[in-house]
DRENSE-200780 format. One record per residue (C-alpha): residue in three letters; x, y, z; residue number from 0. Coordinates in steps of 0.2 Angstrom, whole numbers, plus 5000, padded with zeros to 4 digits. Each point is the difference from the previous one (the first is absolute). Layout:
- ALA X Y Z NUM
...
% end
This chain:
- UNK 5037 4897 5071 0
- UNK 4990 4993 4986 1
- UNK 4999 4998 4981 2
- UNK 4986 5004 4988 3
- UNK 4997 4989 4985 4
- UNK 4990 5007 4985 5
- UNK 4994 4987 4987 6
- UNK 4991 5005 4984 7
- UNK 4986 4993 4990 8
- UNK 5011 4991 4987 9
- UNK 5007 4989 5013 10
- UNK 4984 4997 5008 11
- UNK 4993 4992 4984 12
- UNK 5008 4984 5008 13
- UNK 4994 5003 5017 14
- UNK 5008 4984 5008 15
- UNK 5017 5005 4993 16
- UNK 4998 5018 5006 17
- UNK 4995 4994 5018 18
- UNK 5015 4988 5000 19
- UNK 5012 5014 4994 20
- UNK 4993 5011 5014 21
- UNK 5002 4987 5013 22
- UNK 5018 4997 4996 23
- UNK 5003 5019 5002 24
- UNK 4991 5001 5017 25
- UNK 5015 4996 5011 26
- UNK 4997 5015 5012 27
- UNK 4985 5011 5005 28
- UNK 4992 5004 4983 29
- UNK 4986 5010 4992 30
- UNK 4993 4995 4982 31
- UNK 4993 5012 4988 32
- UNK 4991 4993 4985 33
- UNK 4994 5007 4984 34
- UNK 4989 4992 4986 35
- UNK 5002 5010 4984 36
- UNK 4997 4985 4988 37
- UNK 4986 4994 5011 38
- UNK 4992 5017 5000 39
- UNK 5002 5002 4981 40
- UNK 4992 4983 4998 41
- UNK 4985 5005 5011 42
- UNK 4998 5016 4990 43
- UNK 5000 4991 4984 44
- UNK 4986 4988 5007 45
- UNK 4990 5016 5004 46
- UNK 5003 5008 4983 47
- UNK 5010 5015 5008 48
- UNK 5015 5006 4991 49
- UNK 5017 5000 5009 50
- UNK 5009 5017 4999 51
- UNK 5016 5006 5008 52
- UNK 5008 5017 5002 53
- UNK 5018 5001 5006 54
- UNK 4999 4981 5004 55
- UNK 4985 5002 5011 56
- UNK 4983 4993 4997 57
- UNK 4986 5012 4996 58
- UNK 4986 4994 5012 59
- UNK 4982 5007 4999 60
- UNK 4986 4993 5011 61
- UNK 4997 4985 4989 62
- UNK 5018 4996 4999 63
- UNK 5002 5002 5019 64
- UNK 4987 4986 5002 65
- UNK 5010 4989 4989 66
- UNK 5016 5004 5009 67
- UNK 4992 4995 5017 68
- UNK 4993 4984 4992 69
- UNK 5016 4994 4993 70
- UNK 5012 5005 5014 71
- UNK 4989 4995 5015 72
- UNK 4989 4986 4992 73
- UNK 5014 4992 4989 74
- UNK 5017 5004 5006 75
- UNK 5000 5005 5018 76
- UNK 4990 4986 5009 77
- UNK 5009 4987 4989 78
- UNK 5017 5006 5004 79
- UNK 4997 5001 5019 80
- UNK 4993 4982 5000 81
- UNK 5015 4994 4990 82
- UNK 5012 5009 5011 83
- UNK 4992 4992 5015 84
- UNK 5001 4983 4992 85
- UNK 5019 5003 4997 86
- UNK 5002 5003 5019 87
- UNK 5000 5019 4999 88
- UNK 4990 5008 5014 89
- UNK 4991 5011 4987 90
- UNK 4986 5012 5005 91
- UNK 4990 5010 4987 92
- UNK 4999 5019 5003 93
- UNK 4988 5012 4991 94
- UNK 4999 5017 5007 95
- UNK 5018 5002 5006 96
- UNK 5005 5013 4986 97
- UNK 4993 5017 4999 98
- UNK 5001 5012 4985 99
- UNK 4994 5015 4992 100
- UNK 4991 5000 4983 101
- UNK 5013 5004 4987 102
- UNK 4998 5016 4989 103
- UNK 4999 4998 4982 104
- UNK 4993 4988 4987 105
- UNK 5001 4984 5011 106
- UNK 4983 5000 5008 107
- UNK 4999 4990 5016 108
- UNK 5019 4998 5002 109
- UNK 5009 5004 5017 110
- UNK 5016 5009 5003 111
- UNK 5009 5006 5015 112
- UNK 4999 4983 5008 113
- UNK 5002 4997 5019 114
- UNK 5000 4983 5008 115
- UNK 4994 4997 5018 116
- UNK 5016 4997 5009 117
- UNK 4992 4995 5017 118
- UNK 4989 4987 4992 119
- UNK 5014 4992 4990 120
- UNK 5012 5000 5014 121
- UNK 4988 4992 5011 122
- UNK 4997 4986 4988 123
- UNK 5019 4998 4998 124
- UNK 5002 4999 5018 125
- UNK 4987 4986 5001 126
- UNK 5011 4991 4987 127
- UNK 4987 5002 4986 128
- UNK 5004 5005 4982 129
- UNK 4988 5013 4994 130
- UNK 4994 4999 4982 131
- UNK 4994 5016 4992 132
- UNK 4991 5002 4984 133
- UNK 5003 5016 4989 134
- UNK 4984 5009 5007 135
- UNK 5000 5015 5011 136
- UNK 4986 5009 5009 137
- UNK 4996 5019 5001 138
- UNK 4985 5009 5007 139
- UNK 4989 4996 4985 140
- UNK 5004 4982 4998 141
- UNK 5013 4988 4992 142
- UNK 5013 5006 4987 143
- UNK 5011 4989 4988 144
- UNK 5018 5003 5005 145
- UNK 5017 4995 4991 146
- UNK 5007 4985 5008 147
- UNK 5018 5006 5000 148
- UNK 4995 5016 5008 149
- UNK 4990 4990 5013 150
- UNK 5015 4989 5004 151
- UNK 5012 5016 5002 152
- UNK 4987 5007 5012 153
- UNK 4999 4984 5010 154
- UNK 5019 4998 5001 155
- UNK 5002 5018 5006 156
- UNK 4986 4998 5013 157
- UNK 5007 4985 5008 158
- UNK 5018 5006 4998 159
- UNK 5005 4984 4990 160
- UNK 5018 4996 4997 161
- UNK 4996 4994 4983 162
- UNK 4987 5002 4986 163
- UNK 4999 4986 4987 164
- UNK 4991 5002 4984 165
- UNK 4997 4982 4993 166
- UNK 4998 5003 4981 167
- UNK 4997 4990 4984 168
- UNK 5016 5008 4993 169
- UNK 5017 4997 5006 170
- UNK 5003 5018 5005 171
- UNK 5002 5018 4994 172
- UNK 5008 5000 4983 173
- UNK 5012 5013 4993 174
- UNK 4999 5007 4982 175
- UNK 5008 4984 4993 176
- UNK 4987 4989 5008 177
- UNK 5013 4993 5013 178
- UNK 4994 4999 5018 179
- UNK 5008 5013 5012 180
- UNK 5007 4991 5015 181
- UNK 5003 5015 5011 182
- UNK 4992 5017 4996 183
- UNK 5009 5016 5005 184
- UNK 4985 5012 4997 185
- UNK 4982 4998 4999 186
- UNK 4998 5018 4993 187
- UNK 5011 4996 4985 188
- UNK 4989 4984 4996 189
- UNK 4984 5010 5002 190
- UNK 5006 5013 4987 191
- UNK 5007 4986 4988 192
- UNK 4991 4998 4984 193
- UNK 5002 4981 5001 194
- UNK 4989 4999 5016 195
- UNK 4981 5001 4996 196
- UNK 4983 4992 5005 197
- UNK 4998 4991 5016 198
- UNK 5019 5002 5005 199
- UNK 4997 5019 5002 200
- UNK 4989 4999 5015 201
- UNK 5011 4985 5007 202
- UNK 5015 5011 5000 203
- UNK 4990 5014 5008 204
- UNK 4996 4988 5013 205
- UNK 5018 4995 5002 206
- UNK 5004 5019 5002 207
- UNK 4986 5002 5013 208
- UNK 5006 4985 5010 209
- UNK 5018 5005 5001 210
- UNK 4996 5018 5004 211
- UNK 4989 4994 5014 212
- UNK 5014 4991 5008 213
- UNK 4999 4982 4993 214
- UNK 5018 4996 4998 215
- UNK 4999 4986 4986 216
- UNK 4988 4998 4986 217
- UNK 5001 4985 4987 218
- UNK 4991 5001 4983 219
- UNK 5003 4982 4994 220
- UNK 5018 4998 4999 221
- UNK 5003 5019 5001 222
- UNK 5006 5007 5016 223
- UNK 4997 5018 5006 224
- UNK 5009 5004 5016 225
- UNK 5002 5017 5008 226
- UNK 4997 5009 4984 227
- UNK 4987 5013 4994 228
% end
């Protein structure tokens, strides 16, 4: 059994702290999935490309995809792998372990229907390595930008993880009053709630996907999802 840890771009603004937090969580065979939303937005700004989102997902045309690759691989991925290794984590960077299909709609080069390569990941875990995966997927035509939460869910299902941990810059999923929910009884109720919006929507969809795929426990910050749908 293993765990999957997903860490987002907000926490990765302090890469040493992010690596230290991951290192503390790696107490058993683990896979790390990282995003880089803030870093991508900064790269797009440098390239004078507007950042646009639809339903919490970044619209990615060809120019934006180039910026996504530069930010994720050039800035975030290599640095995180190096810092994890320095912290004593046997991290190995993996690009190409996620497959996807181009998502229909206004998003451009964005992937959906993600599938992780279970044989590759299990082989690395068996060797005692910690795969580190950026939010890029491959299809028959090239690379696609993919949502980090959806990627983490796909990885957790593929390796039959016992737990999926979303490390976030917020304390957890909040209710209508703004209080953190300690234990959630229904993902579907939260997905239809008016107080849930923005990036929390794809995150909760990923929680549902992981649970439906057999992952028994999912943590979003301090919020616990366990055997619910």
